[in-house]
C-alpha positions as CSV (number, residue, x, y, z in Angstrom):
1,M,0.0,0.0,0.0
2,L,1.2,3.4,-0.8
3,K,0.7,6.6,1.2
4,E,1.4,10.2,0.5
5,D,4.1,12.0,2.4
6,P,2.8,15.5,2.8
7,P,6.1,17.2,3.0
8,S,7.4,15.8,-0.2
9,G,4.6,14.3,-2.0
10,N,6.5,11.3,-2.6
11,F,5.3,7.8,-3.0
12,I,6.0,5.8,0.2
13,Y,5.8,2.3,1.4
14,E,3.6,1.5,4.5
15,S,5.9,1.2,7.3
16,Q,3.5,-0.5,9.8
17,P,1.6,-3.4,8.2
18,T,-2.1,-3.8,9.0
19,V,-2.4,-7.3,10.4
20,N,-5.4,-9.4,10.5
21,K,-4.7,-11.2,13.5
22,G,-8.0,-12.9,14.2
23,R,-8.7,-14.3,17.7
24,Q,-5.5,-14.6,19.5
25,F,-4.2,-15.4,22.9
26,D,-0.7,-16.7,24.2
27,H,0.1,-20.0,25.8
28,G,3.8,-20.4,26.5
29,D,5.8,-20.4,23.3
30,I,2.8,-20.8,21.0
31,K,0.3,-18.2,19.9
32,F,-3.2,-19.3,18.5
33,C,-4.9,-17.5,15.7
34,G,-8.4,-18.7,15.6
35,D,-7.9,-22.5,16.1
36,V,-4.5,-22.6,14.5
37,E,-1.3,-22.7,16.4
38,I,1.7,-20.3,15.3
39,P,5.0,-21.4,16.5
40,Q,7.1,-18.5,17.8
41,E,9.5,-18.4,14.8
42,F,6.5,-17.7,12.5
43,R,4.6,-15.2,14.3
44,L,4.7,-11.7,13.0
45,S,5.1,-10.2,16.4
46,T,8.5,-12.0,16.9
47,Y,10.0,-9.7,14.4
48,S,9.0,-6.5,16.2
49,Y,11.1,-4.2,18.3
50,S,11.1,-0.7,19.8
51,L,12.8,2.2,17.6
52,P,12.8,5.7,18.9
53,P,11.8,7.9,15.9
54,E,15.0,10.1,16.1
55,L,17.1,6.9,15.1
56,I,15.4,6.8,11.7
57,A,17.9,8.2,9.2
58,H,16.0,11.1,7.2
59,Q,19.3,12.1,5.3
60,P,22.4,10.2,4.2
61,V,25.6,10.7,6.0
62,S,27.9,13.3,4.3
63,C,30.3,10.6,3.0
64,R,28.9,7.3,1.7
65,D,31.5,5.0,3.5
66,H,31.4,7.0,6.8
67,S,28.4,5.1,8.1
68,R,28.8,2.9,11.2
69,L,29.1,-0.9,10.9
70,L,27.8,-3.4,13.4
71,I,29.6,-6.7,13.1
72,I,27.4,-9.7,14.2
73,D,29.0,-13.2,14.6
74,R,26.0,-15.5,14.0
75,N,27.6,-18.4,15.6
76,T,28.5,-16.9,19.0
77,G,26.2,-13.8,18.9
78,R,29.0,-11.6,19.7
79,L,28.9,-8.0,18.5
80,R,31.7,-5.5,17.5
81,H,31.4,-1.9,16.5
82,D,33.2,-0.4,13.7
83,N,33.0,1.9,10.7
84,F,32.1,1.0,7.1
85,F,35.3,2.4,5.6
86,E,37.2,-0.3,7.6
87,L,35.5,-3.1,5.6
88,P,38.6,-3.9,3.5
89,N,40.6,-4.5,6.7
90,I,37.9,-6.6,8.1
91,L,37.3,-9.0,5.3
92,H,39.8,-11.8,4.3
93,E,41.6,-12.0,1.0
94,S,39.7,-15.1,0.2
95,D,36.3,-13.6,0.6
96,V,34.0,-12.9,-2.4
97,L,31.5,-10.0,-2.3
98,V,28.4,-10.2,-4.5
99,I,26.7,-6.9,-5.2
100,N,23.5,-6.1,-7.0
101,D,24.0,-3.6,-10.0
102,T,20.3,-2.8,-10.5
103,Q,19.6,0.9,-11.1
104,V,16.6,2.7,-9.6
105,I,14.3,4.1,-12.4
106,P,12.3,7.5,-11.6
107,A,9.1,5.5,-11.7
108,A,7.0,7.9,-9.5
109,L,4.6,10.1,-11.4
110,H,2.4,12.9,-10.1
111,G,-0.5,14.0,-12.2
112,N,-4.1,15.2,-11.9
113,K,-7.6,14.2,-13.1
114,P,-9.4,16.5,-15.6
115,T,-11.3,17.7,-12.5
116,G,-8.2,18.7,-10.7
117,G,-7.8,15.9,-8.3
118,K,-4.4,14.6,-7.5
119,V,-3.1,11.1,-8.7
120,Q,0.1,9.6,-7.8
121,L,1.4,6.4,-9.7
122,L,4.2,4.1,-9.1
123,V,5.2,2.1,-12.1
124,L,5.7,-1.5,-11.3
125,D,8.4,-3.6,-13.3
126,P,9.2,-0.4,-15.4
127,A,12.2,-1.8,-17.4
128,T,10.5,-5.0,-18.7
129,K,9.9,-4.9,-22.5
130,E,6.3,-5.8,-23.6
131,K,5.9,-8.7,-26.0
132,G,3.6,-9.0,-29.0
133,I,2.6,-5.3,-29.4
134,G,4.7,-4.9,-32.6
135,E,5.3,-1.2,-33.5
136,S,2.6,0.0,-31.1
137,I,3.0,3.6,-29.9
138,Y,1.6,2.8,-26.6
139,T,3.0,0.9,-23.5
140,Q,0.8,-0.6,-20.9
141,K,2.0,-0.9,-17.3
142,I,0.6,-2.0,-14.0
143,C,1.0,0.8,-11.5
144,L,0.3,1.3,-7.9
145,F,-1.9,4.4,-7.5
146,R,-3.3,6.8,-4.9
147,C,-5.7,9.5,-5.6
148,S,-8.2,11.8,-4.2
149,G,-11.7,10.3,-4.8
150,R,-12.0,7.3,-7.0
151,L,-10.1,6.1,-10.1
152,K,-12.3,4.6,-12.7
153,T,-11.6,2.5,-15.8
154,G,-11.5,5.0,-18.8
155,S,-10.2,7.8,-16.5
156,V,-7.7,10.2,-17.9
157,I,-4.7,11.3,-15.9
158,L,-2.9,14.5,-16.9
159,L,0.9,14.8,-16.2
160,P,2.4,18.4,-15.8
161,D,3.9,18.3,-19.2
162,G,0.6,17.8,-21.1
163,V,1.0,14.0,-21.3
164,E,-2.2,12.1,-21.1
165,L,-2.4,8.6,-19.5
166,L,-5.5,6.3,-19.7
167,V,-6.8,3.9,-17.1
168,L,-7.5,0.6,-18.9
169,E,-8.4,-1.5,-16.0
170,L,-8.5,-1.7,-12.3
171,I,-6.4,-4.8,-11.4
172,S,-7.0,-4.9,-7.6
173,P,-7.4,-2.3,-4.8
174,G,-4.6,0.3,-5.3
175,R,-3.4,-1.2,-8.7
176,A,-4.4,-0.2,-12.3
177,L,-3.3,-1.0,-15.8
178,I,-2.2,2.4,-17.3
179,R,-1.7,3.2,-21.0
180,F,1.2,5.5,-21.7
181,P,1.5,7.4,-25.1
182,V,4.9,6.2,-25.8
183,A,6.6,3.0,-27.4
184,S,7.9,0.3,-25.2
185,F,11.5,0.7,-26.3
186,E,11.2,4.4,-25.3
187,F,9.5,3.9,-21.9
188,T,12.6,4.0,-19.7
189,E,13.6,7.3,-21.2
190,F,10.2,8.6,-20.9
191,L,10.3,7.9,-17.2
192,K,13.6,9.7,-16.9
193,R,12.1,12.8,-18.4
194,V,8.7,12.8,-16.5
195,G,9.2,10.8,-13.4
196,S,10.9,11.1,-10.1
197,T,12.8,8.9,-7.7
198,P,10.5,6.8,-5.6
199,L,11.5,7.3,-1.9
200,P,10.5,5.7,1.5
201,P,8.4,7.8,3.8
202,Y,11.2,8.6,6.3
203,I,13.4,10.3,3.6
204,R,12.3,13.9,3.7
205,Q,13.0,16.1,0.9
206,D,12.3,19.6,-0.5
207,K,13.0,20.9,-4.0
208,D,16.8,21.4,-3.2
209,D,17.1,17.7,-2.1
210,R,15.6,16.1,-5.1
211,F,18.8,16.1,-7.2
212,K,20.9,15.0,-4.1
213,N,18.3,12.0,-3.4
214,S,18.3,11.0,-7.1
215,E,22.1,10.5,-6.9
216,R,22.4,9.4,-3.2
217,Y,19.5,7.0,-3.4
218,Q,21.5,4.9,-5.9
219,T,24.6,2.7,-5.6
220,I,27.8,4.1,-7.2
221,Y,27.8,0.7,-9.2
222,S,24.3,0.7,-10.6
223,E,24.3,-0.2,-14.2
224,V,21.0,-2.1,-15.2
225,P,17.9,0.1,-14.9
226,G,14.9,-1.7,-13.5
227,S,14.2,-1.1,-9.8
228,I,11.7,1.0,-8.1
229,A,13.7,1.0,-4.7
230,A,17.3,1.0,-4.0
231,P,19.2,-2.1,-2.8
232,T,20.2,0.0,0.2
233,A,23.1,-2.1,1.5
234,G,25.1,-0.9,-1.5
235,L,24.6,2.8,-0.6
236,H,27.6,2.6,1.8
237,F,30.2,1.6,-0.8
238,S,32.4,4.3,-2.4
239,S,34.9,4.2,-5.1
240,Q,37.7,4.2,-2.5
241,I,36.3,1.1,-0.8
242,L,35.9,-0.8,-4.0
243,E,39.5,0.1,-4.9
244,K,41.0,-1.0,-1.6
245,L,39.0,-4.3,-1.7
246,K,40.4,-4.8,-5.3
247,R,44.0,-4.1,-4.0
248,K,43.6,-6.6,-1.1
249,G,42.6,-9.2,-3.6
250,I,39.0,-9.5,-2.7
251,D,36.8,-10.4,-5.6
252,V,33.6,-8.4,-6.2
253,V,31.1,-9.7,-8.7
254,K,27.8,-8.4,-10.0
255,I,24.4,-10.0,-10.3
256,T,21.1,-8.2,-10.9
257,L,17.8,-8.3,-9.0
258,H,15.3,-5.5,-9.9
259,V,13.7,-4.3,-6.6
260,G,9.9,-4.3,-6.9
261,P,7.0,-4.6,-4.5
262,G,8.1,-8.1,-3.3
263,T,11.0,-6.5,-1.3
264,F,9.1,-3.7,0.5
265,M,5.4,-4.9,0.8
266,P,4.4,-5.4,4.4
267,I,3.5,-8.8,5.9
268,R,-0.2,-8.7,6.7
269,S,-0.8,-12.1,8.4
270,A,0.0,-12.9,11.9
271,D,1.5,-16.2,10.6
272,I,4.5,-15.0,8.2
273,R,4.3,-18.5,6.4
274,L,1.0,-17.2,4.8
275,H,2.9,-14.2,3.2
276,K,3.5,-14.5,-0.5
277,M,6.3,-12.5,-2.1
278,E,5.7,-10.8,-5.4
279,P,8.1,-12.1,-8.0
280,E,11.0,-9.9,-8.9
281,S,13.3,-10.3,-12.0
282,Y,16.8,-11.3,-11.5
283,S,19.9,-12.2,-13.6
284,V,23.1,-14.2,-12.8
285,P,25.5,-14.0,-15.8
286,E,27.0,-17.4,-16.9
287,P,30.6,-16.3,-16.1
288,V,29.6,-15.2,-12.6
289,G,27.8,-18.5,-12.0
290,I,30.8,-20.5,-13.0
291,F,33.2,-18.3,-10.9
292,L,31.0,-18.6,-7.6
293,Q,30.7,-22.3,-8.2
294,E,34.4,-22.6,-8.2
295,C,34.6,-20.4,-5.1
296,M,32.2,-22.8,-3.4
297,R,34.4,-25.7,-4.3
298,S,37.5,-24.1,-2.9
299,R,35.7,-23.1,0.3
300,R,35.9,-19.3,-0.3
301,K,33.3,-17.3,1.8
302,I,30.7,-15.8,-0.3
303,I,29.3,-12.6,1.3
304,A,26.2,-11.0,-0.3
305,V,25.7,-7.3,-0.2
306,G,22.0,-6.9,0.8
307,S,19.0,-9.0,1.0
308,T,18.4,-8.7,-2.8
309,S,21.8,-10.3,-3.5
310,V,21.0,-13.1,-0.9
311,R,17.7,-14.0,-2.5
312,T,19.2,-13.9,-6.0
313,L,22.1,-16.3,-5.1
314,E,19.8,-18.8,-3.3
315,A,17.0,-18.6,-5.9
316,S,19.5,-19.2,-8.9
317,Y,21.4,-22.1,-7.3
318,T,20.4,-25.7,-8.2
319,E,21.6,-29.1,-7.2
320,S,23.9,-29.0,-10.3
321,G,25.3,-25.7,-9.3
322,F,24.9,-22.2,-10.9
323,K,23.9,-21.8,-14.5
324,K,23.0,-18.8,-16.6
325,A,20.0,-17.7,-14.8
326,T,17.4,-15.1,-15.8
327,G,14.0,-15.2,-14.5
328,Y,11.5,-14.1,-11.7
329,S,11.8,-15.1,-8.0
330,D,9.4,-15.1,-5.3
331,L,11.7,-16.7,-2.8
332,F,10.6,-15.8,0.8
333,I,13.4,-16.6,3.4
334,I,12.4,-17.2,6.8
335,P,13.7,-19.1,9.8
336,G,14.1,-22.8,8.9
337,Y,15.5,-22.0,5.5
338,Q,18.7,-23.9,4.6
339,F,21.1,-21.5,3.0
340,K,23.1,-23.1,0.1
341,V,25.4,-20.3,-1.1
342,V,25.6,-17.3,1.3
343,Q,28.0,-17.4,4.2
344,G,28.0,-13.8,5.1
345,M,25.9,-10.8,4.4
346,I,26.1,-7.0,4.5
347,T,22.7,-5.4,5.2
348,N,21.0,-2.3,6.7
349,F,18.8,-2.1,9.9
350,H,15.2,-3.0,8.6
351,L,11.7,-2.1,9.5
352,P,9.9,-4.1,12.2
353,E,7.7,-7.0,11.0
354,S,9.3,-6.9,7.5
355,T,10.3,-9.5,5.1
356,L,13.8,-8.2,5.3
357,L,14.1,-8.5,9.0
358,A,12.8,-12.2,8.7
359,L,15.6,-12.9,6.1
360,V,18.2,-11.6,8.5
361,C,16.8,-13.6,11.4
362,A,16.8,-16.7,9.2
363,F,20.5,-16.1,8.4
364,A,21.8,-15.2,11.8
365,G,19.1,-16.4,14.3
366,I,16.2,-14.6,15.8
367,D,17.6,-14.1,19.3
368,T,21.0,-13.0,17.9
369,V,19.5,-10.5,15.5
370,I,16.8,-8.9,18.0
371,Q,19.6,-8.5,20.6
372,A,21.9,-6.8,18.0
373,Y,19.0,-4.5,17.1
374,K,18.5,-3.6,20.8
375,A,22.3,-3.0,21.0
376,A,22.2,-0.7,18.0
377,V,19.3,1.2,19.4
378,S,21.0,1.7,22.8
379,D,24.2,2.9,20.9
380,N,22.2,5.3,18.6
381,Y,22.8,3.6,15.3
382,R,21.0,5.1,12.4
383,F,18.0,2.9,10.9
384,Y,16.6,2.1,7.5
385,S,17.7,3.1,3.9
386,Y,20.0,6.0,4.9
387,G,21.1,4.4,8.1
388,D,24.1,2.5,9.3
389,A,25.1,-1.1,8.3
390,C,25.6,-4.6,9.6
391,L,28.0,-7.2,8.7
392,V,26.8,-10.7,9.6
393,V,29.5,-13.6,9.3
């Protein structure tokens, strides 16, 4: 669900999910929802923690690599405090970093109905080329929308530059199929011309901040346009950090997962096992897959930068190893998942009761992660997209 952030008018993702918990009561380590038992590791409430609002990072640090770094030993639960610019000194020469080279597309659009009512759109899967439309001058895309009043099939949406969009179909609450007056092969450039960077609710911006956020809410190694949100663990990397890693002999390889609603949509069920991830497109180039397979054989530690890299690696690995992989993944990693590839991860501090926090807990253990989050709160770490980082090993 999207809400409007009044100071900036940005599309933002609902930070606190609305949960249909049914009839609940506690009994020891089990919570009941209706007549169904929910083990503790699958309760949504297990992934909650208290966060003072002042620890939410509204702006990035002045230098990308000057965020703090909390190092978590997932075997012992020990914590160590450091700085991100020390990463090349922390990692070992044999380690392999896997980064996500997706690029955020300016997929947020702000328009009006002919009557003057405001309409906000967020284009989903913006970089995917349509099939079977030949030389059509139109492109059809499913969008999340928010508007004053109701949006109806056949409604016209006017963009500030005079472009007219047409609502072809209401797909589901808050989603519509929109026709854009531009050919599919021109659509990415069209969004760069008329769209803006989609930002989460806690990133405040005025007109002077928009250029800064369009640059800072993007990794320095982004190459492949397609995301509607940044793979935020990568925002901490600077060119200096990458050069130091290279000089030390640490290999850095690129894969791609285009961030879509699957990454940021809230869990709405009291039992997280009932949550369904929306598919997101990913790609693992064949040479990268071959290289990573050799790294696994030689027992080199593979460290994923961000939850998107974790899910891509785990989704694209089969019993016969890596292969050239391009497709869509709806992999939802929760406690009990057996990791096949990833042995370490760099990640940010995530929202309570989110799929991202569940993934980190699956990797490092619920108790370890929740205790680490409590320690981070106590030590005034900065949280969420522009916040500080964790290294889990």
